[in-house]
C-alpha positions as CSV (number, residue, x, y, z in Angstrom):
1,X,0.3,-0.1,-0.4
2,X,1.7,3.2,-1.6
3,X,-0.5,5.5,-0.8
4,X,0.2,4.6,3.5
5,X,3.3,6.0,2.6
6,X,2.5,9.4,2.0
7,X,2.8,11.6,5.0
8,X,-0.3,13.5,4.4
9,X,-1.8,9.8,4.8
10,X,0.4,9.3,7.9
11,X,-1.1,12.3,9.2
12,X,-4.5,11.7,8.2
13,X,-4.4,8.5,10.0
14,X,-2.6,9.5,12.8
15,X,-4.8,11.7,14.0
16,X,-7.5,9.0,13.2
17,X,-6.6,6.9,15.8
18,X,-6.2,9.9,18.0
19,X,-9.3,10.8,17.8
20,X,-10.7,7.3,18.4
21,X,-8.4,6.5,21.0
22,X,-9.7,10.3,23.1
23,X,-13.7,9.3,22.9
24,X,-13.0,5.6,24.2
25,X,-10.6,7.2,27.4
26,X,-13.6,10.0,27.3
27,X,-16.3,7.3,27.3
28,X,-14.6,5.1,30.0
29,X,-13.6,7.5,32.6
30,X,-17.0,8.7,32.8
31,X,-18.5,5.6,33.6
32,X,-16.0,5.1,36.0
33,X,-16.3,8.9,37.9
34,X,-20.1,8.1,37.8
35,X,-19.8,4.7,39.6
36,X,-17.6,6.6,42.2
37,X,-20.0,9.5,42.5
38,X,-22.9,7.1,43.4
39,X,-20.6,4.6,46.3
40,X,-20.5,7.9,48.0
41,X,-22.6,8.5,51.3
42,X,-24.9,11.6,51.6
43,X,-25.4,13.1,54.5
44,X,-28.2,10.7,55.7
45,X,-26.8,7.7,55.0
46,X,-24.1,9.4,57.7
47,X,-26.6,10.5,60.1
48,X,-28.1,6.8,60.2
49,X,-24.5,5.4,60.8
50,X,-23.7,7.8,63.9
51,X,-27.5,6.8,65.6
52,X,-26.7,3.6,65.1
53,X,-22.6,4.3,66.8
54,X,-24.6,6.3,69.6
55,X,-27.2,3.6,70.4
56,X,-24.2,1.2,70.5
57,X,-22.6,3.6,73.4
58,X,-19.7,4.5,71.3
59,X,-19.9,8.1,70.9
60,X,-21.2,10.3,73.9
61,X,-24.9,12.8,73.3
62,X,-22.7,15.3,72.9
63,X,-20.6,13.8,70.4
64,X,-23.9,12.8,68.9
65,X,-26.0,16.1,69.0
66,X,-22.3,17.5,67.1
67,X,-22.6,15.3,64.3
68,X,-26.0,15.5,63.8
69,X,-26.3,19.5,64.1
70,X,-23.2,19.0,61.4
71,X,-25.3,16.2,59.1
72,X,-28.0,18.5,58.9
73,X,-27.0,21.7,58.2
74,X,-25.4,19.6,55.1
75,X,-28.7,18.1,54.4
76,X,-30.3,21.3,53.8
77,X,-27.4,22.9,52.4
78,X,-27.4,20.3,49.7
79,X,-31.5,20.1,49.2
80,X,-31.3,24.2,48.9
81,X,-29.0,23.8,45.4
82,X,-30.5,22.5,42.0
83,X,-29.7,19.3,40.9
84,X,-27.4,20.1,38.1
85,X,-25.0,21.3,40.4
86,X,-22.6,20.2,42.8
87,X,-22.5,20.2,46.2
88,X,-19.2,22.8,47.3
89,X,-17.5,22.2,50.4
90,X,-17.5,24.6,53.4
91,X,-14.2,25.7,52.7
92,X,-14.2,28.2,56.4
93,X,-12.6,27.6,59.9
94,X,-15.6,27.1,62.7
């Protein structure tokens, strides 16, 4: 195949292969990222877990109330955001 020996044909073939590999990589990364996002527990699941820990006596009433307050604030913040925006983390000290 003499046509593949020309620099233009090699360039076109290289760009085509690169485009195909980029498309495959994008597909794999987006599917993997979606699965990871589904595995992250939200404030409701965390609260359930801490309620169980509290009922077993592993944390005190004061510790549970502190955790409950923080998780309820996160839940309120999460519910106030539109569905198309990911939740933002609060970076303030306090």
